[in-house]
C-alpha positions in Angstrom: -2.0 -12.8 -12.7 -5.0 -13.9 -14.7 -8.5 -12.9 -13.6 -11.9 -14.3 -14.3 -14.6 -11.9 -15.6 -18.3 -12.8 -15.7 -19.9 -10.7 -18.4 -23.7 -10.6 -18.0 -25.7 -9.1 -20.9 -28.8 -10.3 -22.8 -27.5 -8.9 -26.1 -25.3 -11.4 -28.0 -23.4 -8.7 -29.9 -22.5 -6.8 -26.7 -21.2 -9.9 -25.1 -19.2 -10.9 -28.2 -17.6 -7.4 -28.6 -16.7 -7.1 -25.0 -15.3 -10.7 -24.9 -13.2 -10.1 -28.0 -11.9 -6.8 -26.7 -10.9 -8.2 -23.4 -9.4 -11.4 -24.8 -7.3 -9.3 -27.2 -5.9 -7.1 -24.4 -5.6 -9.4 -21.4 -5.0 -12.9 -20.3 -8.3 -12.9 -18.4 -10.8 -15.8 -18.6 -14.1 -14.4 -19.8 -17.3 -16.2 -18.8 -20.6 -15.2 -20.4 -24.2 -15.2 -19.1 -27.2 -14.0 -21.1 -29.5 -13.4 -18.1 -29.4 -12.7 -14.4 -30.6 -16.2 -13.6 -27.8 -17.7 -15.7 -25.3 -15.4 -13.9 -26.4 -16.6 -10.5 -26.0 -20.3 -11.6 -22.6 -19.6 -13.0 -21.2 -17.8 -9.9 -22.3 -20.7 -7.8 -20.2 -23.0 -10.0 -17.2 -20.8 -10.6 -16.3 -17.7 -8.6 -15.2 -14.8 -10.9 -13.0 -11.9 -9.8 -15.5 -9.3 -11.1 -19.0 -9.3 -12.6 -19.8 -6.9 -15.5 -23.6 -6.6 -15.3 -26.0 -5.0 -17.8 -28.6 -2.9 -16.2 -31.5 -3.5 -18.6 -32.3 -7.1 -19.2 -35.7 -8.9 -19.6 -37.1 -11.0 -16.8 -34.4 -10.2 -14.2 -32.8 -6.8 -14.7 -29.4 -5.7 -13.4 -30.5 -4.2 -10.1 -32.5 -7.4 -9.3 -29.6 -9.6 -10.3 -27.3 -7.5 -8.1 -29.6 -7.9 -5.1 -29.8 -11.7 -5.6 -26.0 -11.9 -6.0 -25.3 -9.8 -2.8 -27.6 -12.2 -0.9 -25.3 -15.1 -1.5 -22.6 -15.2 1.3 -19.8 -16.6 -0.8 -20.4 -14.0 -3.6 -21.1 -10.9 -1.6 -17.5 -9.6 -1.8 -17.2 -10.0 -5.6 -17.1 -6.5 -7.2 -19.8 -5.6 -9.6 -19.5 -3.1 -12.5 -22.7 -2.0 -14.2 -22.5 -1.6 -17.9 -25.5 0.5 -19.0 -27.0 3.0 -21.4 -28.9 4.5 -18.5 -27.7 7.9 -17.4 -29.7 8.4 -14.2 -28.0 8.0 -10.8 -28.0 4.5 -9.2 -30.1 5.6 -6.3 -33.0 6.2 -8.6 -33.0 2.4 -9.3 -32.8 1.7 -5.5 -29.2 0.6 -5.9 -26.7 1.3 -3.1 -23.7 2.9 -4.8 -21.5 1.2 -2.3 -22.5 -2.2 -3.8 -21.2 -1.2 -7.2 -17.5 -0.8 -8.0 -18.1 1.3 -11.1 -20.5 2.2 -13.9 -19.3 1.9 -17.5 -21.5 3.7 -20.1 -22.9 1.9 -23.1 -22.0 2.0 -25.9 -18.5 1.4 -24.4 -15.3 1.7 -26.4 -14.1 -1.9 -26.7 -10.4 -0.9 -26.7 -10.8 1.0 -23.5 -12.9 -1.6 -21.6 -9.9 -3.5 -20.0 -8.4 -0.3 -18.7 -11.7 0.9 -17.4 -12.0 -2.3 -15.4 -8.4 -2.1 -14.2 -8.9 1.5 -13.1 -12.2 0.7 -11.3 -10.7 -2.2 -9.4 -7.2 -0.9 -8.9 -5.6 -3.8 -10.8 
């Protein structure tokens, strides 16, 4: 069954690499957003099965985006996976670990990304 993934990252190269890797290995539909604001607009129009969210973005960072997303009733149940170069625990960013399905370290290995997502979500 095909899934829809929303990839949120302000870095064009990171989005391009992740999208290419996922398209090569899956039949998933990959949506892209370059900011937290754009991600919120996109999920209101098309509900993804999972959101891959960069932690560090200008204007609206990952934790702020997560908070905004979880405040929207029709989106609250969508799993979120953080993709980040940060190594500190989520609690240090005032993130409830129960609101995050997984954390994938950057730089990620493109050919392992799909299996990391599947493992995190039990797909």
